C-alpha positions, 0 to 999 in steps of 0.5 A: 787875182784872175775874176774866177777867184774874184768873183768869188770873193766879192760873192762871200764877201755878200755874206757877211760876217762869217764863222764856225767853219764858214773861214774855212770855207771861205779859203778853200774856194779863195784857192779853188777859184785860183787854180782854176784861173791859173789851169784857164790862163796858163799864166805863172802865177808869179811873173805871168809869163806861158806856161805848159797848162797840165790837162785841163780836160781833167782838171778844170772840170774836178777844179770847178764841180770841187768849188760849187761843191765848196760853194752849196755847203759855205751858204748851205746854213745860210737860207732864210728861215721859213717861220714866219710868224706873220706867214700864215696869215692866210689859212684859218687857224 
């Protein structure tokens, strides 16, 4: 497991229990992060031997963009509610 995948797994773990489509989105994020690590390292997943990388100038930006979008969608539904019952104490209403 590479550094990007480790970081993504730690971030998703911080979210706590996953529901609805969040488990699927988290698995997508893990896969994308793994592919980013592979593209960046140029190592064989099985044995760690050096392998020619794909055209990383195209692949890495695409994978990074997709990972950012997946993570954004994963946390989108977890935005804190701004319906604080006491939050409007300063207004005269």
